[in-house]
C-alpha positions in Angstrom: 43.2 -2.4 -14.1 43.1 -2.5 -10.3 40.4 0.2 -10.1 38.2 -1.6 -12.7 38.5 -4.9 -10.7 37.5 -3.3 -7.4 34.6 -1.5 -9.1 33.5 -4.8 -10.6 33.7 -6.6 -7.3 31.7 -3.9 -5.5 29.1 -3.9 -8.3 28.8 -7.7 -8.1 28.4 -7.7 -4.4 25.8 -5.0 -4.4 23.9 -6.7 -7.3 24.0 -10.0 -5.4 22.7 -8.5 -2.2 20.0 -6.7 -4.1 18.8 -9.9 -5.7 18.9 -11.7 -2.4 16.8 -9.0 -0.8 14.2 -9.1 -3.6 14.1 -12.9 -3.4 13.4 -12.8 0.4 10.8 -10.1 0.0 9.1 -12.1 -2.7 9.2 -15.3 -0.6 7.6 -13.4 2.3 4.8 -12.0 0.1 4.1 -15.3 -1.7 4.5 -17.8 1.1 4.5 -16.4 4.6 1.8 -13.7 4.3 -0.8 -16.0 2.9 -0.2 -18.6 5.7 -0.7 -15.9 8.3 -3.8 -14.6 6.6 -5.2 -18.2 6.4 -4.4 -18.8 10.1 -6.2 -15.6 11.0 -9.2 -16.5 8.9 -9.5 -19.9 10.6 -9.2 -18.4 14.1 -11.8 -15.9 13.3 -14.2 -18.6 12.0 -13.6 -20.6 15.1 -14.5 -17.6 17.3 -17.7 -17.0 15.3 -18.7 -20.7 15.5 -18.1 -20.8 19.3 -20.3 -17.7 19.8 -23.0 -19.1 17.6 -22.9 -22.5 19.4 -23.1 -20.8 22.8 -25.9 -18.6 21.7 -27.9 -21.5 20.3 -27.9 -23.4 23.6 -29.0 -20.6 25.8 -32.4 -21.0 27.6 
């Protein structure tokens, strides 16, 4: 009885940690990475617009 209980607790802990890890990984891929990508895109567009503006006003 004791061995089965210990095995069950260990299995439950490992399963819970695995599910938590998968949840965090999914959150990072679905929420955090797209935000970083969008910020990068906006910064890149800002740099391009500044270059274009500077170039248009040269004599």
